[in-house]
C-alpha positions in Angstrom: -29.5 21.2 83.2 -33.3 21.7 83.4 -35.4 19.0 82.0 -37.3 21.6 79.9 -34.0 22.7 78.4 -32.9 19.0 77.8 -36.1 18.1 75.9 -35.9 21.2 73.8 -32.5 20.3 72.6 -33.3 16.8 72.2 -36.3 17.9 70.0 -34.2 20.4 68.1 -31.7 17.7 67.4 -34.4 15.3 66.1 -35.9 18.2 63.7 -32.5 19.0 62.3 -31.6 15.1 61.8 -34.9 14.8 60.0 -34.1 17.5 57.6 -30.8 16.4 57.0 -32.3 12.7 56.3 -34.8 14.5 53.9 -32.1 16.3 52.2 -30.0 13.2 52.0 -33.2 11.5 50.6 -33.4 14.0 48.0 -29.7 13.9 46.7 -29.6 10.2 46.8 -33.0 9.4 45.0 -34.8 7.5 47.9 -37.7 10.1 48.3 -41.0 8.3 48.3 -43.2 8.7 45.2 -45.6 10.7 46.8 -43.1 13.4 47.2 -42.2 13.6 43.4 -45.3 14.9 42.1 -43.9 17.2 39.3 -43.0 13.8 37.3 -44.0 11.9 34.2 -43.4 8.3 33.9 -41.3 7.0 30.8 -41.4 2.9 30.2 -38.1 1.4 29.2 -39.0 -1.9 27.5 -37.2 -5.1 26.3 -34.6 -5.4 29.2 -33.5 -8.5 30.5 -31.2 -9.6 33.4 -31.5 -6.3 35.4 -28.4 -6.5 37.9 -28.0 -3.6 40.3 -31.0 -1.6 38.8 -33.7 -0.8 41.4 -35.9 2.0 42.8 -33.9 5.4 42.7 -31.5 4.3 40.2 -30.6 7.4 38.1 -31.8 8.3 34.8 -29.4 10.3 32.8 -30.1 12.3 29.5 -26.7 12.9 27.7 -24.8 13.0 30.8 -27.9 15.2 32.8 -29.8 13.5 35.4 -33.5 13.9 34.6 -35.1 11.4 36.9 -35.0 8.5 38.9 -36.5 4.7 38.4 -39.6 4.3 40.2 -40.2 0.5 40.0 -39.9 -2.6 37.8 -42.3 -4.7 36.1 -42.4 -7.9 34.5 -43.7 -7.8 30.8 -45.7 -11.1 31.5 -45.6 -12.3 34.8 -46.1 -15.9 33.6 -43.4 -15.3 31.0 -40.4 -14.0 33.0 -38.2 -14.8 30.1 -39.9 -11.9 27.9 -38.1 -9.4 30.2 -38.7 -6.5 32.4 -40.0 -3.0 31.8 -38.3 -0.2 33.8 -40.8 2.8 35.0 -38.8 5.9 35.4 -39.9 9.0 36.8 -38.9 12.0 34.6 -38.8 15.7 35.6 -41.4 17.4 33.8 -39.2 20.2 32.7 -37.2 17.6 30.6 -38.5 16.4 27.2 -37.0 13.2 25.8 -37.0 12.9 21.7 -39.0 10.0 20.5 -35.8 8.6 18.4 -33.5 8.3 21.7 -32.3 5.0 23.1 -32.0 4.0 26.5 -28.9 2.1 27.6 -29.2 0.3 31.0 -25.9 -0.3 32.8 -25.9 -2.6 36.0 -23.7 -2.5 39.0 -20.1 -2.6 38.2 -18.5 -5.8 39.3 -21.6 -6.3 41.6 -20.9 -3.3 43.6 -23.1 -0.1 43.9 -26.0 0.6 41.8 -26.8 0.9 38.3 -28.0 3.7 35.9 -30.2 4.3 32.8 -28.5 6.5 30.1 -30.8 8.0 27.5 -28.7 8.6 24.3 -29.7 11.1 21.9 -27.8 11.0 18.4 -26.5 14.4 17.2 -28.8 15.8 14.6 -31.8 13.9 16.0 -34.7 15.9 15.6 -37.8 13.6 16.7 -40.9 14.8 18.4 -40.7 14.9 22.1 -42.5 11.9 23.9 -45.9 12.5 25.5 -45.7 13.3 29.1 -49.2 11.4 29.7 -47.8 8.2 31.1 -47.9 6.2 27.7 -44.3 7.2 26.6 -41.8 4.4 26.2 -38.3 3.7 24.7 -36.6 0.5 23.7 -33.9 -0.5 26.0 -30.7 -2.5 25.9 -28.5 -3.9 28.4 -24.9 -2.5 28.5 -21.8 -3.3 30.6 -19.5 -0.8 31.8 -16.6 -3.2 31.4 -17.9 -4.0 27.8 -17.8 -0.4 27.2 -14.3 0.0 28.5 -13.0 -3.1 26.4 -14.0 -2.7 22.8 -14.6 -5.7 20.3 -11.4 -4.4 18.5 -9.5 -4.6 21.7 -10.9 -8.3 22.5 -10.2 -9.4 18.8 -6.5 -8.0 19.4 -6.1 -9.8 22.6 -7.5 -13.1 21.1 -5.0 -12.8 18.1 -2.2 -12.1 20.7 -3.2 -15.0 23.0 -3.3 -17.2 19.6 0.3 -15.7 18.3 1.5 -16.7 21.9 0.3 -20.2 21.5 1.9 -20.6 18.2 5.0 -19.2 19.5 5.0 -21.8 22.3 4.3 -24.6 19.9 7.1 -23.4 17.5 9.4 -23.1 20.5 8.7 -26.3 22.1 11.3 -28.2 19.7 13.9 -25.3 20.3 13.4 -25.7 24.3 13.9 -29.6 23.6 17.3 -29.0 21.7 18.4 -26.4 23.9 18.0 -29.0 26.9 20.1 -31.6 24.9 22.6 -28.7 24.2 23.0 -28.0 27.9 22.9 -31.6 29.2 26.2 -32.9 30.9 28.3 -35.0 28.4 31.9 -35.5 29.2 34.5 -36.5 26.7 35.1 -39.8 28.7 31.2 -40.7 28.1 31.6 -39.8 24.4 34.7 -41.8 24.0 33.0 -45.0 25.8 29.8 -44.9 24.2 31.5 -44.6 20.7 33.9 -47.6 21.4 30.7 -49.4 22.2 29.3 -48.5 18.9 26.8 -46.0 20.1 26.6 -42.6 18.7 26.4 -39.5 21.0 26.6 -35.8 19.5 29.1 -33.7 21.8 27.4 -30.3 23.2 28.1 -27.3 25.0 29.3 -29.1 28.2 31.8 -31.1 25.9 33.1 -28.1 24.1 33.8 -26.3 27.6 35.6 -29.4 28.8 37.7 -29.3 25.7 38.5 -25.4 26.0 39.2 -26.1 29.7 41.8 -28.8 28.6 43.2 -26.7 26.0 43.7 -23.9 28.3 45.5 -26.3 30.5 47.9 -27.7 27.9 48.5 -23.9 27.1 49.6 -23.1 30.7 51.6 -26.3 31.0 53.3 -25.4 27.5 54.0 -21.7 28.5 55.1 -22.7 31.9 58.3 -24.4 30.3 61.6 -22.2 30.4 62.5 -23.3 27.0 59.2 -22.3 25.5 59.5 -18.9 27.3 63.1 -18.3 25.9 61.7 -19.1 22.4 58.5 -16.8 23.1 60.8 -14.1 24.1 63.0 -14.5 21.0 59.9 -14.3 18.7 58.9 -11.4 20.3 62.1 -9.7 20.0 62.3 -10.5 16.4 58.9 -9.1 16.0 59.8 -5.9 17.6 62.9 -5.7 15.3 61.1 -6.4 12.5 58.3 -3.9 13.2 61.2 -1.3 13.8 62.7 -1.9 10.5 59.3 -1.9 8.8 58.7 1.4 10.4 62.2 2.7 9.2 61.1 1.5 5.9 57.8 3.1 5.7 59.6 6.3 6.6 61.6 5.8 3.8 59.0 5.3 1.6 57.1 8.3 2.8 60.2 10.5 2.4 60.9 9.2 -1.2 57.2 9.5 -2.0 57.5 13.1 -1.2 60.5 13.8 -3.1 58.8 12.1 -6.2 55.8 14.2 -5.5 57.8 17.4 -5.3 59.7 16.4 -8.8 56.4 15.7 -10.2 54.9 19.0 -9.3 58.0 20.8 -10.4 58.0 19.1 -13.9 54.2 20.1 -14.2 55.2 23.6 -13.0 57.7 23.6 -15.7 55.4 21.9 -18.5 52.9 24.6 -17.7 55.3 27.4 -18.2 56.6 25.8 -21.5 53.0 25.4 -22.7 52.3 29.0 -21.9 55.3 30.1 -23.9 54.6 27.9 -26.6 50.8 29.3 -26.7 52.2 32.8 -26.5 54.4 32.3 -29.6 51.7 30.6 -31.3 49.4 33.5 -30.6 52.1 35.6 -32.1 52.4 33.5 -35.2 48.6 33.2 -35.7 48.6 37.2 -35.4 51.4 37.4 -38.1 49.5 35.3 -40.2 46.3 37.2 -39.7 48.2 40.3 -40.6 49.6 38.5 -43.7 46.3 37.3 -44.8 45.1 40.9 -44.5 48.0 42.3 -46.6 47.4 39.3 -49.3 43.7 40.4 -49.3 44.6 44.0 -50.0 46.9 43.1 -52.6 44.5 40.8 -54.3 41.9 43.6 -53.9 44.6 45.7 -55.8 45.2 43.3 -58.6 41.2 43.0 -59.0 41.0 46.6 -59.4 43.7 46.4 -61.9 46.4 48.4 -60.0 50.1 47.6 -60.3 51.9 45.3 -62.7 50.0 42.2 -61.8 46.7 44.0 -62.1 47.8 45.3 -65.6 48.7 41.9 -66.6 45.3 40.5 -65.7 43.3 43.6 -67.1 45.5 44.0 -70.6 44.8 41.2 -72.9 48.1 42.0 -75.1 50.3 41.6 -71.9 48.5 38.3 -71.2 49.0 36.9 -74.8 52.6 38.1 -74.5 53.1 36.2 -71.2 51.5 33.0 -72.6 53.6 33.3 -75.9 56.8 33.7 -73.4 55.6 30.5 -71.5 55.0 28.7 -74.6 58.7 29.7 -76.1 60.2 28.8 -72.5 58.7 25.4 -73.0 60.2 24.9 -76.3 63.6 25.9 -75.0 63.4 23.6 -72.2 62.6 20.8 -74.5 65.6 21.6 -76.6 67.6 21.7 -73.7 66.4 18.3 -72.7 67.2 16.6 -76.0 70.6 18.0 -75.8 71.3 16.8 -72.6 70.0 13.7 -73.5 72.3 13.4 -76.5 75.3 14.4 -74.3 74.5 11.8 -71.9 74.2 9.1 -74.6 77.5 10.4 -76.3 79.5 10.7 -73.3 81.1 14.1 -74.2 80.3 17.5 -75.1 80.9 18.8 -78.6 81.8 22.6 -79.3 81.8 23.9 -82.9 80.4 22.5 -86.2 83.6 22.2 -88.4 84.5 18.7 -89.0 87.9 18.9 -87.9 90.4 21.7 -86.6 90.7 23.9 -83.7 86.9 25.0 -84.3 85.8 21.6 -83.3 86.6 20.1 -79.7 85.1 17.5 -77.6 85.2 17.5 -73.7 84.4 14.4 -72.1 81.6 14.2 -69.4 84.1 12.3 -66.8 87.9 11.5 -66.6 87.8 8.3 -67.8 86.3 9.4 -71.1 88.9 12.2 -71.3 92.0 9.9 -70.8 90.5 7.6 -73.8 90.2 10.6 -76.3 
């Protein structure tokens, strides 16, 4: 390769590298201030402890990048505690309302660069800040982690930690009692200390030892041939008893079914008898209804003066004759009552009025009286 060609390629490579560097500087905000001529200065005051904020840090308005940080200045060089002002270069095509607030976020966990967020509340209609270099906003330092973890979350975490501490304090006696419960205590130790006058409470290990001894005793007991024969006899008796009980249940089931059938039959017959009785009663009521209608018709005829009864009611003479007949009948009944009373007192019946002779005779009322006469 000729030297001229090589120099040409090297020069072209350098030019392209410078161009790429310029583009990257523009993208990452590292362009010198003399290249950013179409900007106006915005002072963000009242910020302390700027960590991660420096020249070239982005300035965003509602999430849109509108400029870069140009440099930082002390409010008072003799009083660093009064804070630092941020001088930001804002592109002239963007306007910032006077009521906006600036939130400064430092580098997250000490890595990367910080940023400035200009927040405009919804409905804010303030006048735009002047672009003559005198514009300023009040700034406040924020933390990304603080934004992610809210105060309510921190308070909830504190309450949870307090509750865990309280639970731990409450569970300390429980753990002590549990340790005592699981401590190795044999039956021999308990008996020995009891004989010495000391008191020791059995725990879980003692109960397990007792259960183990009980199982060993049961195993020994069930291993005896006589006991096994007795157990077999008991099992056989239980089997026979269960068989008899099953037969008894089947018998009771059959008897219960028969009783149920008899009861159902009796109920059916009773229903049939009731139906016949209700039919007869209905017929009698119908006859009574017909009789009542006939009686009403008869009474209507009597009231109209028709027939003998009607004439009796309508004719005054017949009414008087009927009344006179009733009075005479009453007299006759009175005389008959007097005569009957006299015969009962005399004890015989007298026929005729002659003092003696055939025209006068007495008939006794009973056989004794007849024999006496």
